[in-house]
PyMOL commands that place a pseudoatom at each C-alpha (Angstrom):
pseudoatom trace, name=CA, resn=MET, resi=1, chain=A, elem=C, hetatm=0, pos=[-14.334, -0.979, -4.224]
pseudoatom trace, name=CA, resn=ASP, resi=2, chain=A, elem=C, hetatm=0, pos=[-13.184, 3.021, -3.519]
pseudoatom trace, name=CA, resn=VAL, resi=3, chain=A, elem=C, hetatm=0, pos=[-9.829, 3.488, -3.312]
pseudoatom trace, name=CA, resn=GLN, resi=4, chain=A, elem=C, hetatm=0, pos=[-7.799, 6.649, -2.283]
pseudoatom trace, name=CA, resn=ILE, resi=5, chain=A, elem=C, hetatm=0, pos=[-4.889, 6.928, -4.520]
pseudoatom trace, name=CA, resn=LYS, resi=6, chain=A, elem=C, hetatm=0, pos=[-2.461, 9.614, -4.319]
pseudoatom trace, name=CA, resn=THR, resi=7, chain=A, elem=C, hetatm=0, pos=[-0.185, 10.855, -7.357]
pseudoatom trace, name=CA, resn=ILE, resi=8, chain=A, elem=C, hetatm=0, pos=[3.027, 12.294, -6.542]
pseudoatom trace, name=CA, resn=ASN, resi=9, chain=A, elem=C, hetatm=0, pos=[5.856, 12.901, -8.958]
pseudoatom trace, name=CA, resn=ASN, resi=10, chain=A, elem=C, hetatm=0, pos=[3.537, 10.799, -11.748]
pseudoatom trace, name=CA, resn=THR, resi=11, chain=A, elem=C, hetatm=0, pos=[3.784, 7.843, -9.246]
pseudoatom trace, name=CA, resn=GLN, resi=12, chain=A, elem=C, hetatm=0, pos=[0.603, 6.546, -7.967]
pseudoatom trace, name=CA, resn=PHE, resi=13, chain=A, elem=C, hetatm=0, pos=[0.892, 5.919, -3.796]
pseudoatom trace, name=CA, resn=VAL, resi=14, chain=A, elem=C, hetatm=0, pos=[-1.809, 4.232, -1.172]
pseudoatom trace, name=CA, resn=SER, resi=15, chain=A, elem=C, hetatm=0, pos=[-1.785, 4.258, 2.367]
pseudoatom trace, name=CA, resn=LYS, resi=16, chain=A, elem=C, hetatm=0, pos=[-1.348, 1.290, 4.403]
pseudoatom trace, name=CA, resn=LYS, resi=17, chain=A, elem=C, hetatm=0, pos=[-5.105, 1.014, 5.118]
pseudoatom trace, name=CA, resn=GLU, resi=18, chain=A, elem=C, hetatm=0, pos=[-5.690, 1.139, 1.292]
pseudoatom trace, name=CA, resn=ALA, resi=19, chain=A, elem=C, hetatm=0, pos=[-3.095, -1.189, 0.814]
pseudoatom trace, name=CA, resn=MET, resi=20, chain=A, elem=C, hetatm=0, pos=[-4.709, -3.379, 3.148]
pseudoatom trace, name=CA, resn=LYS, resi=21, chain=A, elem=C, hetatm=0, pos=[-8.042, -3.106, 1.215]
pseudoatom trace, name=CA, resn=LEU, resi=22, chain=A, elem=C, hetatm=0, pos=[-6.573, -3.845, -1.799]
pseudoatom trace, name=CA, resn=LEU, resi=23, chain=A, elem=C, hetatm=0, pos=[-4.670, -7.312, -0.756]
pseudoatom trace, name=CA, resn=ASN, resi=24, chain=A, elem=C, hetatm=0, pos=[-8.244, -8.408, 1.080]
pseudoatom trace, name=CA, resn=TYR, resi=25, chain=A, elem=C, hetatm=0, pos=[-6.715, -8.113, 4.636]
pseudoatom trace, name=CA, resn=ALA, resi=26, chain=A, elem=C, hetatm=0, pos=[-8.845, -7.715, 7.852]
pseudoatom trace, name=CA, resn=ASN, resi=27, chain=A, elem=C, hetatm=0, pos=[-6.298, -5.824, 9.865]
pseudoatom trace, name=CA, resn=HIS, resi=28, chain=A, elem=C, hetatm=0, pos=[-2.803, -3.953, 9.222]
pseudoatom trace, name=CA, resn=ASN, resi=29, chain=A, elem=C, hetatm=0, pos=[-0.859, -6.014, 10.774]
pseudoatom trace, name=CA, resn=SER, resi=30, chain=A, elem=C, hetatm=0, pos=[-0.743, -8.303, 8.047]
pseudoatom trace, name=CA, resn=ILE, resi=31, chain=A, elem=C, hetatm=0, pos=[0.698, -5.469, 5.856]
pseudoatom trace, name=CA, resn=ASP, resi=32, chain=A, elem=C, hetatm=0, pos=[3.588, -4.102, 8.695]
pseudoatom trace, name=CA, resn=HIS, resi=33, chain=A, elem=C, hetatm=0, pos=[4.457, -8.088, 8.230]
pseudoatom trace, name=CA, resn=LEU, resi=34, chain=A, elem=C, hetatm=0, pos=[4.699, -7.560, 4.252]
pseudoatom trace, name=CA, resn=ILE, resi=35, chain=A, elem=C, hetatm=0, pos=[6.646, -4.329, 5.156]
pseudoatom trace, name=CA, resn=LYS, resi=36, chain=A, elem=C, hetatm=0, pos=[9.279, -6.283, 7.842]
pseudoatom trace, name=CA, resn=ASN, resi=37, chain=A, elem=C, hetatm=0, pos=[9.818, -9.069, 5.286]
pseudoatom trace, name=CA, resn=GLY, resi=38, chain=A, elem=C, hetatm=0, pos=[10.638, -6.426, 2.546]
pseudoatom trace, name=CA, resn=GLU, resi=39, chain=A, elem=C, hetatm=0, pos=[7.562, -7.739, -0.196]
pseudoatom trace, name=CA, resn=LEU, resi=40, chain=A, elem=C, hetatm=0, pos=[6.389, -3.861, 0.063]
pseudoatom trace, name=CA, resn=THR, resi=41, chain=A, elem=C, hetatm=0, pos=[8.488, -0.814, 0.850]
pseudoatom trace, name=CA, resn=VAL, resi=42, chain=A, elem=C, hetatm=0, pos=[7.082, 2.133, 2.491]
pseudoatom trace, name=CA, resn=TYR, resi=43, chain=A, elem=C, hetatm=0, pos=[7.698, 6.000, 1.444]
pseudoatom trace, name=CA, resn=GLN, resi=44, chain=A, elem=C, hetatm=0, pos=[7.744, 9.048, 3.875]
pseudoatom trace, name=CA, resn=ILE, resi=45, chain=A, elem=C, hetatm=0, pos=[6.869, 11.602, 1.526]
pseudoatom trace, name=CA, resn=SER, resi=46, chain=A, elem=C, hetatm=0, pos=[8.114, 15.297, 2.908]
pseudoatom trace, name=CA, resn=GLY, resi=47, chain=A, elem=C, hetatm=0, pos=[5.095, 17.441, 3.262]
pseudoatom trace, name=CA, resn=LEU, resi=48, chain=A, elem=C, hetatm=0, pos=[2.928, 14.574, 4.506]
pseudoatom trace, name=CA, resn=ASN, resi=49, chain=A, elem=C, hetatm=0, pos=[2.416, 13.055, 8.108]
pseudoatom trace, name=CA, resn=ARG, resi=50, chain=A, elem=C, hetatm=0, pos=[1.474, 9.867, 6.523]
pseudoatom trace, name=CA, resn=LYS, resi=51, chain=A, elem=C, hetatm=0, pos=[3.709, 6.747, 4.844]
pseudoatom trace, name=CA, resn=LEU, resi=52, chain=A, elem=C, hetatm=0, pos=[2.705, 5.954, 1.877]
pseudoatom trace, name=CA, resn=ILE, resi=53, chain=A, elem=C, hetatm=0, pos=[3.329, 2.250, -0.660]
pseudoatom trace, name=CA, resn=LYS, resi=54, chain=A, elem=C, hetatm=0, pos=[3.819, 2.299, -4.323]
pseudoatom trace, name=CA, resn=LEU, resi=55, chain=A, elem=C, hetatm=0, pos=[0.408, 1.190, -5.745]
pseudoatom trace, name=CA, resn=ASP, resi=56, chain=A, elem=C, hetatm=0, pos=[2.360, -0.843, -8.542]
pseudoatom trace, name=CA, resn=GLU, resi=57, chain=A, elem=C, hetatm=0, pos=[4.059, -3.079, -5.408]
pseudoatom trace, name=CA, resn=VAL, resi=58, chain=A, elem=C, hetatm=0, pos=[0.583, -3.538, -4.205]
pseudoatom trace, name=CA, resn=ARG, resi=59, chain=A, elem=C, hetatm=0, pos=[-0.999, -4.635, -7.891]
pseudoatom trace, name=CA, resn=ASN, resi=60, chain=A, elem=C, hetatm=0, pos=[2.243, -7.079, -8.001]
pseudoatom trace, name=CA, resn=HIS, resi=61, chain=A, elem=C, hetatm=0, pos=[1.800, -8.630, -5.119]
pseudoatom trace, name=CA, resn=SER, resi=62, chain=A, elem=C, hetatm=0, pos=[0.464, -12.271, -5.088]
pseudoatom trace, name=CA, resn=ARG, resi=63, chain=A, elem=C, hetatm=0, pos=[-2.793, -11.563, -3.143]
pseudoatom trace, name=CA, resn=PHE, resi=64, chain=A, elem=C, hetatm=0, pos=[-3.732, -8.502, -5.288]
pseudoatom trace, name=CA, resn=ASN, resi=65, chain=A, elem=C, hetatm=0, pos=[-7.421, -9.610, -6.724]
pseudoatom trace, name=CA, resn=LEU, resi=66, chain=A, elem=C, hetatm=0, pos=[-7.950, -12.115, -4.570]
pseudoatom trace, name=CA, resn=LYS, resi=67, chain=A, elem=C, hetatm=0, pos=[-11.948, -12.500, -3.554]
for i in range(1, 67): cmd.bond("trace and resi %d" % i, "trace and resi %d" % (i + 1))
show_as sticks, trace
zoom trace
């Protein structure tokens, strides 16, 4: 699986779309649900018009590495 990772100030981030792939969800609604429940945090990085999620948070989620 090819995942685009952005590194900002030594912290790795992924987009919601990439988080969806890493957690094996079929659509973004599941990621939105995790954000709403506080299981994932969205960061708005100045200069980027995209909301990002820390890769460490995605890797620490219980669905990570499920096939």
